[in-house]
C-alpha positions in Angstrom: 146.6 57.9 55.3 144.5 56.9 52.3 146.8 54.5 50.3 145.9 56.2 47.1 147.5 59.4 48.5 150.7 57.6 49.5 154.0 58.6 47.9 155.0 56.4 45.0 158.4 56.1 46.6 156.9 54.0 49.4 155.4 50.6 48.5 151.8 50.0 49.2 150.6 47.1 51.4 150.7 44.0 49.2 147.4 42.5 50.5 145.5 45.8 49.9 147.0 46.2 46.4 146.0 42.6 45.5 142.5 43.2 46.7 142.2 46.5 44.7 143.6 45.1 41.5 141.4 42.0 41.6 138.2 44.1 42.0 136.4 46.4 39.5 137.2 48.7 37.8 140.5 46.9 37.4 141.0 44.1 34.9 144.0 41.8 34.8 145.7 42.1 31.3 149.2 40.5 31.4 151.7 43.2 30.3 149.3 46.1 30.6 149.4 47.9 33.9 146.7 50.2 35.2 144.0 48.6 33.0 140.5 49.4 34.0 136.9 50.0 32.8 135.6 53.5 32.9 132.0 52.2 33.3 129.6 51.9 36.3 130.0 55.5 37.6 126.8 57.1 38.7 125.3 60.2 37.1 122.5 61.9 39.0 119.9 64.0 37.1 116.8 65.7 38.1 114.6 63.1 36.4 116.4 59.8 36.4 119.5 58.0 37.6 122.1 56.9 35.0 125.5 55.4 35.1 128.4 55.2 32.6 128.3 52.2 30.4 130.6 49.3 31.2 132.8 47.9 28.5 132.6 51.1 26.4 135.8 52.9 27.3 138.9 51.2 28.9 142.1 52.9 30.0 145.6 51.6 30.7 149.3 52.2 30.6 151.2 51.4 27.4 150.8 48.1 25.7 154.3 47.6 24.3 155.0 44.8 26.7 151.8 42.9 26.2 152.2 39.2 26.9 150.4 36.5 24.9 147.9 35.9 27.6 147.3 39.6 27.9 146.9 39.9 24.2 144.3 37.1 24.2 142.4 38.8 27.1 142.5 42.2 25.3 141.0 40.6 22.2 138.3 38.6 24.0 134.9 39.2 22.5 133.4 40.1 25.9 135.4 43.3 25.9 134.4 44.2 22.3 137.5 46.5 21.9 137.6 47.7 18.3 139.9 50.7 18.6 143.0 51.6 20.6 144.2 55.2 20.9 147.9 55.7 21.8 148.5 59.2 23.2 152.2 58.9 23.5 154.7 61.1 21.6 157.0 59.8 18.9 159.9 60.7 21.2 158.6 58.4 23.9 158.0 55.5 21.6 161.6 55.7 20.4 163.3 56.6 23.7 161.6 53.9 25.7 161.9 51.3 22.9 158.2 50.8 23.3 156.6 50.5 19.8 153.0 51.3 19.0 151.1 48.0 19.4 149.9 46.4 16.1 148.8 43.2 14.6 145.7 42.9 16.7 143.0 41.3 14.6 139.7 43.3 14.4 141.3 46.3 16.2 142.3 49.6 14.6 145.2 51.3 16.4 145.4 55.1 16.2 148.6 56.8 17.2 147.4 60.3 18.3 150.2 62.0 20.2 149.1 64.7 22.6 152.4 66.6 22.5 155.1 66.8 19.9 158.8 66.1 20.6 159.5 69.7 21.5 157.8 68.9 24.9 160.9 66.9 25.7 163.6 69.5 24.8 166.0 70.3 27.7 164.6 73.7 28.4 161.0 72.4 28.7 162.1 69.5 30.8 164.2 71.6 33.2 161.4 74.1 33.6 158.9 71.3 34.6 161.4 69.7 36.9 161.8 72.9 38.8 158.1 72.9 39.5 158.1 69.2 40.4 160.9 69.7 42.9 158.5 71.8 45.0 156.7 68.5 45.8 153.1 69.9 45.6 150.5 69.6 42.8 151.8 72.5 40.7 154.1 70.5 38.5 151.4 68.2 37.3 148.9 71.0 37.1 151.2 73.1 34.9 151.9 70.1 32.6 148.2 69.1 32.4 147.3 72.7 31.3 149.8 72.4 28.5 148.4 69.0 27.6 144.9 70.5 27.3 146.1 73.2 24.9 147.7 70.7 22.6 145.4 67.7 22.9 142.4 69.0 20.8 143.2 66.9 17.7 144.1 63.8 19.7 141.1 63.9 22.0 138.8 65.0 19.2 139.7 61.9 17.2 138.7 59.7 20.2 135.4 61.5 20.8 134.5 61.4 17.1 135.2 57.7 17.1 132.8 57.3 20.1 130.2 59.3 18.2 130.5 57.1 15.1 130.9 53.7 16.9 128.2 53.7 19.6 128.1 50.0 20.0 131.8 49.3 20.2 134.5 49.7 22.9 137.8 51.5 22.8 141.0 51.6 24.8 142.9 54.8 25.5 146.4 54.8 26.9 149.6 56.8 27.2 152.8 55.7 29.0 151.4 55.2 32.4 147.7 55.6 31.8 147.7 58.3 34.4 148.2 61.8 33.0 147.1 62.3 29.4 144.8 59.4 29.7 143.5 60.8 33.0 142.7 64.1 31.4 140.8 62.5 28.5 138.8 60.4 30.9 138.1 63.4 33.2 136.7 65.3 30.2 134.5 62.4 29.2 133.2 61.9 32.7 132.6 65.7 33.1 130.7 65.7 29.9 128.2 63.1 31.0 127.8 64.5 34.5 129.9 62.3 36.8 130.5 64.0 40.1 133.9 65.7 40.8 134.4 63.3 43.7 134.1 60.3 41.5 136.2 61.8 38.8 139.0 62.5 41.3 138.7 59.1 42.8 139.0 57.5 39.3 142.1 59.5 38.7 143.6 58.5 42.0 143.2 54.8 41.3 146.3 55.0 39.1 148.3 54.9 42.4 147.1 51.3 42.9 147.1 50.5 39.2 150.8 51.3 38.8 152.0 49.7 42.1 153.2 46.4 40.6 155.3 48.3 38.0 156.7 50.6 40.7 160.2 49.1 40.9 160.6 49.1 37.2 159.3 52.7 36.7 161.4 54.1 39.5 164.5 52.4 38.1 164.0 54.2 34.8 163.6 57.6 36.3 166.7 59.8 36.6 165.2 62.7 38.5 165.7 63.4 42.3 163.4 61.4 44.7 161.2 64.4 45.5 160.8 65.1 41.8 159.9 61.4 41.1 157.4 61.4 43.9 155.7 64.6 42.5 155.7 63.3 38.9 154.2 60.0 39.9 151.6 61.3 42.3 147.9 61.2 41.4 146.3 63.0 44.3 142.6 63.9 44.2 143.6 67.5 44.8 145.5 67.6 41.5 142.5 66.5 39.5 140.1 68.8 41.5 142.3 71.7 40.5 142.2 70.7 36.9 138.4 70.4 36.9 138.2 73.9 38.4 140.6 75.1 35.7 138.6 73.5 32.9 135.5 75.3 34.1 137.2 78.6 34.5 139.2 78.5 31.2 136.8 76.6 28.9 133.4 76.9 30.9 133.5 73.1 31.4 134.0 69.9 29.3 131.5 70.9 26.7 133.3 74.2 26.2 136.6 72.5 25.8 135.3 70.0 23.3 133.7 72.7 21.2 136.7 75.0 21.3 139.7 72.7 21.1 138.1 69.6 19.4 135.6 71.3 17.1 132.7 69.1 18.3 129.1 70.2 17.8 126.0 70.0 20.0 124.8 67.0 18.0 128.2 65.3 18.5 128.1 65.8 22.2 124.5 64.5 22.5 125.5 61.4 20.5 128.5 60.7 22.6 126.5 61.1 25.8 123.8 58.8 24.6 126.3 56.1 23.7 128.1 56.2 27.1 125.1 56.3 29.5 122.8 53.5 30.6 119.9 53.5 33.0 120.9 52.5 36.5 118.2 50.2 37.7 
């Protein structure tokens, strides 16, 4: 079995995990799990070959437990991070005692929740858990669809920042850097023409990225083991289903960004130009 498809309830091979996390696109930031660069993914066009620009967009799990060494690494001039976008809800910030990171010199932090606290009311939670108990992709797919419907303002803020700051880097994170962050990254990669295969692989890398936090994460989860496994999965098939849904419901990433985020043709061209480089 592909390790990235392995249940989160079962630990990954330690040697394999160490090799993965010490290689691109992962970066070691002490206190920030699942931290990686969204650059160096190929885009094939009819005329030229491009790739996504390295050190332009980073993704990670929450930063609330960032250590001093991780803080220094995050602020290193080589990364050029000038903005952090926190997609978590107010409820999560309070419930997990995980405050929005601040006091990072030269970095502007934007708290842009994808969902409001109603997402965590008992009725909504019970409904989602019933889907997750099935053990297939449907629980995540259903939740991701709801994220897309409510994320227009949040995602739009990030895309507009990219439009207005073409020479700077940003970091996008939620709690795990897997679900809401994964949807944002998928839309960005769809927009610039990354293949479905590479988008799904990028999504699945969260299985490795969250491995070292596995014991802590599972200890905090109160759901049944099958539900935990379904909630923590990041199978390629889940993201492939979402890419198909985005095309069917919104006619693709551009359609979503126009309809839900209010972006224009000029905005989209500027974002693409700032995120693509020629692949020699």
